[in-house]
C-alpha positions in Angstrom: -53.1 74.2 -11.0 -51.2 71.0 -11.4 -49.8 69.0 -8.5 -46.3 70.0 -7.2 -43.8 68.2 -9.6 -41.5 66.8 -7.0 -39.8 63.7 -8.2 -41.0 60.7 -6.2 -38.6 58.9 -3.9 -38.6 55.1 -4.4 -37.9 53.3 -0.9 -37.1 49.6 -1.2 -35.7 48.0 1.9 -32.3 46.3 1.8 -33.2 42.5 1.8 -32.0 40.2 4.6 -32.3 37.0 2.7 -30.8 34.8 5.4 -33.4 35.7 8.1 -36.3 36.1 5.4 -35.6 32.5 4.3 -35.6 31.1 7.8 -38.8 32.9 8.7 -40.6 31.7 5.5 -39.4 28.2 5.8 -40.6 28.0 9.4 -44.1 29.1 8.2 -44.1 27.1 4.9 -44.1 30.2 2.6 -42.1 31.6 -0.3 -39.0 33.4 0.8 -40.3 36.9 -0.2 -43.0 36.5 2.4 -40.4 36.3 5.0 -39.0 39.6 3.7 -42.5 41.2 3.9 -42.7 40.2 7.5 -39.3 41.6 8.3 -40.5 44.9 6.8 -43.4 44.8 9.2 -41.1 44.3 12.3 -41.6 40.6 12.5 -38.1 39.1 13.1 -38.7 35.5 14.3 -40.4 32.4 13.3 -42.6 32.5 16.4 -43.4 36.1 15.5 -44.3 35.2 12.1 -46.6 32.4 13.1 -48.4 34.8 15.5 -48.7 37.6 12.8 -50.1 35.2 10.3 -52.5 33.6 12.7 -53.8 36.8 14.2 -55.4 34.8 16.8 -57.9 36.3 19.3 -55.6 34.9 22.0 -53.2 37.7 21.1 -55.7 40.3 22.6 -54.5 42.1 25.8 -56.2 42.0 29.3 -58.7 44.9 29.3 -58.0 45.5 32.9 -54.6 46.9 31.9 -56.5 50.0 30.8 -56.5 52.7 33.4 -59.8 53.2 35.3 -61.3 49.9 33.9 -62.1 48.5 37.4 -64.1 51.7 38.1 -65.9 51.6 34.8 -66.8 48.0 35.3 -68.1 48.6 38.8 -70.1 51.5 37.8 -71.6 49.9 34.8 -72.6 46.8 36.8 -74.1 48.9 39.4 -76.2 50.6 36.6 -77.4 47.4 35.2 -78.2 45.8 38.5 -80.2 48.9 39.7 -81.9 49.3 36.3 -80.6 52.7 35.8 -81.0 54.5 32.5 -77.8 54.5 30.4 -77.1 56.9 27.4 -74.5 55.8 24.9 -73.2 59.1 23.2 -71.2 58.3 20.2 -69.2 60.3 17.4 -70.7 60.7 14.0 -68.0 58.8 12.1 -68.0 55.1 11.5 -65.6 54.5 14.5 -68.3 56.3 16.7 -71.2 54.7 14.9 -70.0 51.2 15.1 -68.9 51.6 18.7 -72.2 52.9 19.7 -74.1 50.1 17.9 -71.6 47.5 19.6 -72.4 49.0 23.1 -76.1 49.2 22.6 -76.3 45.7 21.2 -74.3 44.0 23.9 -75.8 46.0 26.7 -79.2 45.2 25.5 -78.3 41.4 25.7 -77.5 42.0 29.3 -80.9 43.4 29.9 -80.5 47.1 30.3 -81.9 48.5 27.0 -79.6 51.6 26.8 -80.5 54.8 24.9 -78.1 56.2 22.3 -77.4 59.5 20.7 -75.2 60.7 17.8 -74.8 64.5 17.6 -75.6 66.5 14.5 -72.3 67.6 13.2 -73.6 70.9 11.7 -75.8 72.0 14.7 -74.1 70.5 17.8 -70.5 69.9 16.5 -68.2 67.2 17.9 -68.4 65.6 21.3 -70.7 66.0 24.4 -72.8 69.2 24.7 -74.6 70.7 27.5 -78.0 70.9 25.7 -78.1 67.2 25.2 -76.7 66.5 28.8 -79.6 68.7 30.1 -82.2 66.7 28.1 -80.7 63.5 29.3 -81.3 64.8 33.0 -84.9 65.3 32.1 -85.1 61.9 30.7 -83.9 60.3 33.9 -80.5 59.2 32.5 -78.1 58.2 35.3 -75.0 57.2 33.3 -73.5 58.4 29.9 -70.9 56.3 28.1 -69.1 58.2 25.4 -67.6 56.3 22.4 -65.0 57.9 20.2 -65.3 61.2 22.0 -65.0 62.8 25.5 -61.4 63.5 26.0 -61.9 67.3 25.5 -65.3 67.5 27.3 -64.1 68.9 30.5 -66.9 71.5 31.1 -69.6 69.0 29.9 -68.4 66.3 32.3 -68.6 68.7 35.2 -71.9 69.9 34.0 -73.2 66.3 33.9 -71.9 65.7 37.4 -73.8 68.8 38.7 -77.1 67.2 37.4 -76.2 63.7 39.0 -75.2 62.1 35.9 -71.9 59.9 35.8 -69.8 59.7 32.7 -67.6 56.9 31.5 -65.3 58.0 28.6 -64.4 55.5 25.9 -62.0 57.4 23.6 -58.7 57.1 21.8 -57.8 60.7 20.8 -54.8 62.4 22.2 -55.2 63.7 25.7 -54.9 67.6 26.0 -53.2 67.5 29.4 -55.6 67.2 32.3 -58.1 64.4 32.1 -61.9 65.2 32.3 -63.4 64.6 35.8 -65.3 61.5 34.7 -66.0 58.3 36.7 -63.6 56.5 34.3 -61.5 57.6 31.4 -60.6 54.7 29.3 -58.0 55.7 26.7 -54.8 53.7 25.8 -53.1 57.1 25.0 -53.3 58.2 28.7 -50.1 59.4 30.0 -48.0 56.8 31.7 -50.6 54.1 30.8 -49.5 50.6 31.3 -51.7 49.3 28.4 -49.4 47.4 25.9 -51.0 48.9 22.8 -52.0 52.6 22.5 -53.4 52.7 19.1 -56.9 51.2 19.6 -59.7 52.7 17.8 -62.8 54.1 19.6 -64.8 51.1 19.0 -61.9 49.1 20.1 -61.9 50.8 23.5 -65.8 50.1 23.7 -64.9 46.5 23.1 -62.4 46.4 25.9 -65.1 47.8 28.3 -67.7 45.0 27.2 -65.0 42.3 27.6 -64.0 43.4 31.0 -67.8 43.7 32.0 -68.8 40.2 30.8 -65.5 38.3 30.8 -65.7 37.5 27.1 -65.7 39.0 23.7 -68.7 40.8 22.4 -70.7 38.9 19.7 -70.5 41.8 17.0 -66.8 41.8 16.0 -68.1 42.7 12.5 -68.9 46.1 14.1 -65.5 46.3 15.5 -64.0 45.6 12.1 -65.8 48.4 10.4 -64.8 51.0 12.8 -61.2 49.9 13.2 -60.6 49.9 9.4 -62.6 53.0 8.8 -60.8 55.1 11.3 -57.4 54.4 9.6 -55.9 53.4 12.9 -52.6 51.3 12.5 -53.7 47.8 11.4 -51.2 46.1 13.6 -51.4 44.3 17.0 -54.9 44.1 18.5 -56.3 46.4 15.6 -55.3 43.8 13.1 -56.4 40.8 15.2 -59.9 42.5 15.8 -60.1 43.5 12.0 -59.3 40.0 10.8 -61.8 38.4 13.2 -64.4 40.8 12.3 -63.9 40.3 8.5 -63.9 36.5 9.0 -67.4 37.0 10.7 -68.8 39.2 7.8 -67.5 36.6 5.3 -68.6 33.4 7.3 -71.1 31.1 5.7 -74.7 32.2 6.3 -76.7 35.4 5.6 -75.3 38.7 7.1 -77.3 40.8 9.5 -80.1 42.8 7.7 -78.2 46.1 7.8 -74.9 44.9 6.6 -76.7 42.9 3.7 -78.4 46.0 2.5 -75.2 48.0 2.8 -73.3 45.5 0.7 -76.1 45.6 -1.8 -76.0 49.4 -2.4 -72.2 49.2 -2.5 -72.2 46.6 -5.2 -70.7 43.9 -2.9 -73.4 41.5 -2.4 -72.2 37.9 -2.7 -68.5 39.1 -2.7 -65.8 38.4 -0.2 -65.3 41.6 1.8 -61.8 42.8 2.5 -60.4 45.8 4.3 -60.3 47.8 1.0 -64.0 47.3 0.6 -64.6 48.6 4.0 -62.5 51.6 3.7 -63.6 52.7 0.3 -67.1 51.4 -0.3 -68.8 50.6 3.1 -67.3 53.3 5.2 -68.1 56.2 3.1 -71.8 55.3 3.0 -72.0 54.8 6.8 -70.1 58.1 7.1 -72.2 60.1 4.7 -75.2 60.8 6.8 -72.9 62.0 9.6 -70.9 64.2 7.3 -74.0 66.0 6.2 -75.8 65.8 9.4 -76.5 63.2 12.0 -75.0 59.8 12.0 -77.9 58.2 13.8 -79.1 56.4 10.6 -75.8 54.4 10.6 -76.3 53.0 14.0 -80.0 52.3 13.2 -78.8 50.5 10.1 -76.4 48.2 12.1 -79.0 47.5 14.8 -82.1 46.8 12.8 -83.4 43.3 12.2 -86.0 44.4 9.7 -84.9 43.9 6.1 -87.4 46.5 4.7 -86.0 49.2 7.1 -82.5 48.3 6.4 -83.2 48.6 2.7 -84.7 52.2 3.2 -81.8 53.2 5.3 -79.0 51.8 3.0 -80.6 53.5 0.0 -80.8 56.8 1.9 -77.1 56.5 3.0 -76.2 55.8 -0.7 -78.0 58.8 -1.8 -76.3 60.9 0.9 -73.0 59.5 -0.1 -73.6 60.6 -3.8 -74.5 64.1 -2.5 -71.4 64.3 -0.4 -69.3 63.2 -3.5 -70.9 66.2 -5.4 -70.2 68.5 -2.6 -66.6 67.1 -2.3 -66.0 67.8 -5.9 -67.0 71.4 -5.7 -65.0 72.2 -2.6 -62.1 70.4 -4.2 -62.3 72.6 -7.3 -62.6 75.8 -5.1 -59.7 74.7 -2.9 -57.4 74.0 -6.0 -58.1 77.5 -7.2 -57.2 79.0 -3.9 -54.0 76.9 -3.9 -53.1 78.3 -7.3 -53.5 81.9 -6.0 -52.2 81.6 -2.5 -49.5 78.7 -2.6 -45.9 78.9 -3.5 -44.3 75.5 -3.6 -40.9 77.0 -3.3 -41.8 78.9 -0.2 -44.5 77.2 1.7 -44.3 74.1 3.8 -48.0 74.0 4.5 -51.4 74.6 2.9 -54.0 76.4 5.0 -57.1 77.6 3.3 -60.5 78.8 4.5 -63.8 79.7 2.8 -67.3 80.5 4.0 -68.9 78.3 1.2 -67.5 75.1 2.5 -69.3 72.3 4.1 -67.6 71.3 7.5 -68.5 67.7 7.0 -66.7 67.2 3.9 -63.5 69.4 4.2 -61.6 66.6 5.9 -61.8 64.4 2.7 -60.7 67.4 0.5 -57.7 68.1 2.9 -56.6 64.5 2.5 -56.7 64.9 -1.4 -54.7 68.2 -1.1 -52.0 66.4 1.0 -52.0 63.7 -1.7 -51.5 66.2 -4.5 -49.1 68.5 -2.8 -47.2 66.4 -0.3 -47.6 69.1 2.6 -49.6 69.2 5.7 -53.0 70.7 4.7 -55.8 72.3 6.8 -59.2 73.4 5.4 -61.5 75.6 7.2 -65.2 76.1 6.9 -65.3 79.8 7.9 -68.5 81.2 9.6 -69.1 84.8 10.7 -67.2 84.6 13.9 -65.5 81.1 13.9 -64.3 78.5 11.5 -64.4 74.8 11.9 -61.3 73.0 10.3 -60.1 69.7 9.3 -56.2 68.9 9.3 -54.3 66.2 7.5 -50.7 65.5 7.7 -47.7 63.7 6.1 -45.6 61.1 7.9 -42.9 63.5 9.2 -45.3 65.8 11.0 -47.4 64.9 14.1 -50.5 67.1 13.5 -51.6 67.3 17.1 -48.2 68.3 18.3 -48.0 70.9 15.5 -51.3 72.3 16.5 -50.5 72.4 20.2 -47.5 74.7 19.3 -49.8 77.3 17.9 -52.8 76.8 20.1 -52.8 80.3 21.3 -54.5 81.1 18.0 -57.2 78.5 18.2 -60.4 78.1 20.3 -59.6 74.3 20.4 -58.3 71.3 18.6 -58.1 67.5 19.0 -57.2 64.4 17.1 -54.4 62.1 16.0 -50.9 62.2 14.4 -52.3 62.4 10.9 -55.7 63.9 11.4 -57.2 66.5 13.6 -60.1 68.8 13.9 -59.7 72.5 15.1 -61.8 75.7 15.7 -60.4 79.1 15.0 -61.8 82.7 15.4 -62.2 84.3 12.0 -60.3 87.3 13.2 -57.3 85.2 14.1 -57.2 83.0 10.8 -54.2 84.9 9.4 -52.3 84.8 12.6 -53.0 81.1 12.9 -52.1 80.3 9.3 -48.8 82.2 9.6 -48.0 80.5 13.0 -48.6 77.0 11.6 -46.5 77.6 8.6 -43.6 78.4 11.0 -44.1 75.4 13.0 -43.9 73.3 9.8 -40.9 75.0 8.8 -39.2 74.2 12.1 -40.1 70.6 12.0 -40.0 69.6 8.4 -37.0 69.6 5.9 -37.4 69.9 2.1 -36.8 66.3 1.4 -39.9 65.5 3.7 -42.0 67.3 1.2 -41.1 64.7 -1.5 -43.8 62.1 -2.3 -42.5 58.5 -1.4 -43.5 55.4 -3.1 -42.6 52.1 -1.2 -42.0 48.6 -2.4 -41.5 45.7 -0.1 -39.0 43.9 -2.3 -37.5 43.7 -5.8 -39.0 40.8 -7.9 -38.4 39.5 -11.5 -41.6 39.0 -13.4 -41.1 35.2 -13.5 -41.2 35.1 -9.6 -44.9 36.3 -9.6 -47.2 33.4 -9.2 -50.6 32.4 -8.1 -49.0 30.9 -5.0 -47.5 34.4 -4.3 -50.7 36.2 -4.4 -52.4 33.6 -2.3 -49.7 33.8 0.4 -49.9 37.5 0.5 -53.3 37.1 2.1 -51.7 35.8 5.2 -50.5 39.3 5.9 -54.1 40.8 5.6 -56.0 42.8 6.3 -54.1 45.7 5.0 -54.2 49.2 6.0 -52.2 51.9 8.0 -48.9 50.6 9.2 -49.6 47.3 7.3 -49.9 48.4 3.8 -50.9 46.2 0.8 -47.7 44.6 -0.3 -46.0 46.2 -3.3 -43.1 45.0 -5.5 -40.5 46.7 -7.8 -39.5 45.1 -11.2 -36.6 46.8 -12.7 -35.6 47.0 -16.4 -38.9 45.7 -17.8 -40.5 46.8 -21.2 -43.8 47.3 -22.7 -44.9 44.2 -24.7 -45.4 45.4 -28.4 -47.8 48.3 -28.9 -50.1 47.3 -26.0 -50.6 50.8 -24.3 -54.2 51.9 -24.0 -55.7 54.7 -22.2 -59.1 53.7 -20.8 -61.8 56.5 -20.2 -59.1 59.2 -20.6 -57.5 58.4 -17.3 -56.5 54.7 -16.7 -53.4 53.0 -18.4 -53.6 49.3 -19.5 -50.7 47.5 -21.1 -48.6 44.3 -21.1 -45.2 44.3 -19.4 -42.4 42.0 -20.5 -39.2 40.8 -18.8 -37.3 38.1 -20.6 -40.0 35.6 -21.7 -42.5 36.6 -19.0 -45.4 38.8 -20.1 -48.1 40.0 -17.6 -50.9 42.5 -18.0 -50.8 45.7 -16.0 -53.2 48.4 -15.1 -52.7 51.9 -13.7 -55.6 53.6 -12.4 -55.4 57.4 -12.9 -52.0 57.2 -14.4 -52.7 58.5 -17.9 -49.8 61.0 -17.3 -47.4 58.0 -17.8 -48.5 57.3 -21.3 -45.5 58.9 -23.1 -43.0 57.4 -20.7 -44.4 54.0 -21.6 -44.3 54.6 -25.3 -41.0 56.5 -25.4 -38.7 54.6 -23.0 -37.4 51.2 -24.0 -36.7 50.2 -20.5 -39.0 51.0 -17.3 -39.0 50.3 -13.5 -42.4 49.9 -12.1 -43.8 49.3 -8.5 -47.0 47.3 -8.4 -49.2 44.8 -6.4 -49.9 41.6 -8.2 -53.4 40.4 -7.8 -56.1 38.1 -9.3 -58.4 39.5 -12.0 -61.6 37.6 -12.9 -63.2 38.4 -16.2 -66.0 36.4 -17.8 -65.4 33.6 -15.4 -61.7 33.4 -16.2 -59.2 34.4 -13.5 -55.6 35.6 -14.4 -52.8 37.5 -12.7 -52.6 41.2 -13.2 -50.2 43.9 -11.9 -52.0 46.9 -10.3 -49.4 49.7 -10.9 -48.4 52.1 -8.2 -45.6 54.0 -10.0 -43.6 54.0 -13.2 -40.2 55.6 -14.1 -37.6 55.3 -16.8 -35.1 52.5 -15.9 -32.2 53.4 -13.8 -28.9 51.5 -13.5 -28.2 52.5 -9.9 
């Protein structure tokens, strides 16, 4: 079945040329940079300078987090008394990088902590009583969670009954009452005074370490990996930490053994690493082992100083990632078949699917693809005999955790964020849950919310595109959620000559003309627009201008986002 043929909505903000010019002049940039900053909520010259500099001085006081004093006091006592500490992380990149950060920094303080990453398939998400019991047998006195813990009420009480204290470092939405831990560090706590609520799990771990030692941890590269990979908004502290971490990764000198080997298997050795490389090349490999089982290899890779061991682990993660991709393609094909049989775009505001064949570690990726194709909230459930484990992904108009909360009577449990969540449902209640979730979506969404949106920051003529513009766009990096890669619209352009090519059956390449200006353009997976390019004399395009280097020569190229026949309105 083909994706829903909803006409895409183009959103181009109305320019404020006067303010944009003032901002850009104050920071010595092209006027359009001022408009991009306005689009990102920056409305003054001072704010623009702070945004572009992204200085570490802009980080907030970690003691503004509730319970931080108690967390630091308990951790200092553990260190001074040489107590045994266990860092318990999640199996995704946020949890893996946060675990590695805590272990590395605590080791430098002389306490040599243990760490543990649960097996997704056997143990599931978060603390579990079996591992807590084993920790007790091992003489563990303190557990520090990373990127989990907010829903572990029973497990925290069980740990306390065994004489084990728990410090929670998490960023998932609280589900009401807080676990009875020694300290719950989470910027999303109700009535929190912390200025920024969107920290990642590794970001919360960094805050604990900063409060403990009075200075930032050394491995900001780990923080960048987890922050970017978890798709938290790349604004405020997240952007500052991601920028500093990427700067560390790209600094002169040889990267750490694990990162170097990860770059090699990802085809990035010797290249400048950006947020896109982290999100689409490094993170999938670090995530791969955790998706198919346990993420401990990811922590081991980040912590090892042995080049030989790093090479073996990186190659194993690369292999796991290829296996994950094969599983993903199989599940996607099965899910699309189910969509064809079960989904009616004229009737349904959501897509909820289940199958006993599906791998619970991969369904989240497939759910994201379903959202991309059909522009509706999507939930995929790997169904077992008694219960199913699901991954939910949403669109911008629906807060997924709020929606799940409204039909939680049909769920065993759930947790997550605005755009992504995990859930557990009894097999016998699946139909009830699916229908209840559909009703929640119909109550919260309107039909226009289901139309895909393509955004541009501003309208440009092709002759306004220059090397200087592309270089100045980097001032806004790193790009990601809430700070998207800049995109521009050019209206009334044409295809230059008979330049349209279809590469590998799915990519478009052609030259675009406006007046005397001609630029090459490429549209990845946009083969469906071939006839539009050939049949329409005038076109509107949305794109990102970028440098393209080929055989040692660098030129400007337009990376297309969307194409439509030219409109006069």
